N, C-alpha and C positions, 0 to 999 in steps of 0.2 A: 147236550151233555146235562150230569149233572151239575157240574162245576161251570162256570164260565170262561177258562182257560180253554180254548180249543184245544193244546198239546194233554189235559186233563182227561181220567177214564175213571169213570166208577173204580173202584177199589179196596182193598178192606174187606168189612163186611159191607160194603153197598154193592146191591144185585143192581144187572142191567135190565134195564127198559127195552124191550126188546119187541119187533113187530114182524108178524111171518107173513108173508104176503104168498099166497100158493099152499095151501096146505095140505097138499097130498104128499104121496110116498115121502119123498127127503123134507116137505117143509115143514108137515106134520109131527114128523119122526124128530127134528130138532126141537118143535115148539115145546112140545111134550117131556123132551127131554131136560129141557131147561127150566121150563115149568117146575118138574119136581125138585131141581138143584134150588127152587127159589127165586127164580126173575120173573116180575111178571110181562106177560105175553098176554101183547093183541095179536090177533090173527084178521088177515084183510083177505076176503072171498066173498065169492059171486050171492047172490039174496039165500040161495035154496043152502048150500054148504054153508053159509053164518049163521042161519036157525039152527041146524041141523046141530052145531058145535055149541051152539047157548046153550041149549036143552039137553044136550048128550055128554059135553064135554068130551072129550079123546081117550081112545082106547089103541093102546099100544103092544102087541105079541111080537118079543123083540128076542133074537140070539143072541144077543150082547148084554140088553139092561132087563131083562125077565118083562113077565107082563105086569102092566100097571096101568093105572087110570086118573086123571087130571080133569080136575073144572076148566072151561075155555071163556074168554071175552072175544069175540067177531062182530065186524063189522062190513060192510062194503063200501068202505075207504078209513083210510088215515084220521084221526081226527085230533090230534096232537103231535108233539117231539116224543123220541125217544133217543136211546144210546145206541141201540144197532134195528139195523130193517134186515131182514133177510129175504133176497128176490128170491124164490123157488117154484117160479110156474114156467112153463114149456115157452119155448123161443116165440112161439105161435098166440101166445096171449102176453106178450110182454106190453104193446101198446095199450092194453086195457089196462094191463095192473099198472105203469103209471101213471095212467089217469087219474089212480085210486092214491096217489101217493105225492100231493103239492108237497114241493120243495118248501116250502113256508112250515108246513107242518111237520115235517122230520127236522129242524133244528140244526144240530151240526152231526146228526148220529151217523156215525156209520154203514156202508148200504154194500152188502155182501153178497155179491148174484152167485146163486149156483146154475150158471144155464150152462146150455150144451154151447159149443162153437166158439166163436174169437170177437164178434162182429158187435156184437152186447157194450162191452165196455164205452166203445166211443158216442153211442146212444146215450147211455145214462150221462157220461159226464160232458152229453151238448145239454142235459137240463138238469146237474146237479154238479157241486163243486169238485173239480178232479180228485182235490185229499180226501174226499168222502168214499169216492166209489174205489173198492178194491176189486181186484180178479181175485176168484173164488174156485174149487174144484173140490168133489165130492166122490167118494169111493164108497159107495156104498148098495145096499139091495134091498130096498124097501120099495112098499108099495101100498094104497089106498084102497080097501078092500071094500071101504063103504065112508060116507063120510064122517068124520071124528074115525075111523076104524085103521089103524094102519101095522100091517107085516113086514117089519125086518126081518130077516131071513138069513142077511150075512153075519158072521160073528165079530164084524168088526163097522169101524164108520169114519173112515180119517177125512178128515179136512185140510186142504193147503189154502194158503191166502197168501197175496202179495196186493203190495199197491207202490206205486214209483213214485208217487205225490205223497203219501201219506207217511207223516210222523215215524220213526219205527217203531217209539214207544207204546203209539195207539194199537203199532199190528200186537205188540207183544201183547200189552193189556185183553186184547181181544182170543189171544191164542190163550191164556190164563184161565178165562173168563171159560172158555169153550170144554177145557182141560178139564176144568173143575166140574162140568158137570159131568162129563165123561169120554167125550169124542178125542182123538188120536188126531193132533195138531201139528201142522209145520208150518212155519214162516219163513214162503221163499223170497228169494230179491231179487228173482225176475219175471214179470208178470207173464212176458211174451212166451216163455221158455213153458211157464206154469200151463196155461192155457192152449199153446198147439201139443204141449206133453201129453193132455189130457181127448186132444183132437185127433192126433195120432192114431193114438188105439181105437176112438170110439169112429171116427169115420169110416175106418175100415170096416169094421164089427155092424154099425147100424147101414150101410149102405149095401154089402154082400149080402145081410141076412135075411135085408128086405126084397133085395132084388131077386131072391132066391125063392124067398119066400120059407124060410127053411130056418131052424137052429144053428147055433155056429157049427156043431158036429156035422150036420148035411153040406155043409160050406166049405170046412175044410175037404172032406172028402171028393167031392163033387166040383169045386170050387176054387181049390187052389192056386193054380195060376193066376184067376183073375184076382186071388186076396192077396198074393204078395204082390202084383202089378198095382193094387192102388195102395197098399204100404207102404211101397217106393215111393212112389209119386206124392202120395201124404207126404211123406219124411222129407223130400228135396221143397215141397214147398215152403215145408216148416222153417226147413236150413235158411233159405234161401228168406224167411220173416223174422231172424232173428235166433232162430233155436235149436239145439242140439236135438236129434230124434237117433237113437240107432234102431233100424230096420231091424235089423237081428234079435232084437230085443224085443220088440213088439211080436214079432214071429212066435217065436217063444214062448209069449204070453198068450197068444192064439193056442198052443198047444198044448197047453195047459186049461182051457176054460172046459167046463161041463160042457157034455155034448148037447145039452138039451136047452142050452143055456140062446133066450131072445133079446136083442135088441129091443127099444123102448118104442123106439119108428118102426119095427114089427110088430110088434104091441098092436100099437098105434092102428096102422095099416089094416092089419086082419079084425081091427074093433069098429073100421069106417069115419076111424077119427084121423084130422088132419096131423099132418105130421112134420117133423123138425127138419126134411131132407132141403129147404133152401139156407137154415139152419147151419147143416151140416155138411152138405154137399155144395150145397151154392158157395159158399165162406168157402172152402177148399179151389174151387174154380175160380172166383174171384179173386184170392190173393193169388194163385196162378197167373192169371192173367195180369195182376200188377206185377207181377215179378219174372214175367218171362220164364214160367216153368211149364212144361211140357206134360200134358194128364189126359191122353189121352181111351185111358181106360177108365179111368173117373167120370171123366167125361161121357163117354156113353153110357155108364151105368146111373148116372143121374138122369141123363137125358129120357132114356129108358122109364127110369121111377116119373120125370116127372111128367110123362106122355098119359100114365095111368094113375095119376094122383087126383084125388077126392078136390073137386073144383074149392 
């Protein structure tokens, strides 16, 4: 941090030094918006993406923030301390991303992972101090259309943060800085509820749309029984893990979805990219086994998807 006291955070006129690992739809949007708000941002990316960002910066077309362009500084690894490190990679790229984030170079930065699933916190806390690693979730529709070009199609961008080992003052200061940039931020008391609350919606959406090779509207019309079964099973696992999830509320959310909505897992499968099947479906099944919760429909769908998954 800028100050040596680990409970202190940049405040007043001081801006946060930010690293964004994974400048895709989410990371690119956060980095660009934080840059526009006056924060020095460094991106950590693959060599080709880093070169493109250094040459052309980041251009955002946003339903919430408007259209704007900011310069960018990028490299293939972090080379100095920051105040905030946003991890916005796919779960399939987490191991490579962490290799580019030496603990000694992070200083006492807060680490905000915006990944799918629930198991990444344990991985991160094995490598970095637990008090620096937050739980995070983002509600946004944002896509990288090319390196350095971000299409943010939702008129919202909501971020939830929690951290059972992090002083509340640091969480509140982070939330204030993100709000200053324009994001809608909520500090949550329970990181388990935060992560499982997201997964209880995401897992049924990702698994069923990918299994059906179809958007949400088709799943609701043709696979409603399977969808409701998976919602109920994931909610039961979440409850066993300590998070209260309302299956009826999740079903109502599905009924409000745009019929053409596709999950990121389906888009990855359609493009021939590796999917986050293990981080999403696998995590549910591992937690179910650990808590002794039966999940027959979820297990069948995950098994089918594993059988056709890209190696």
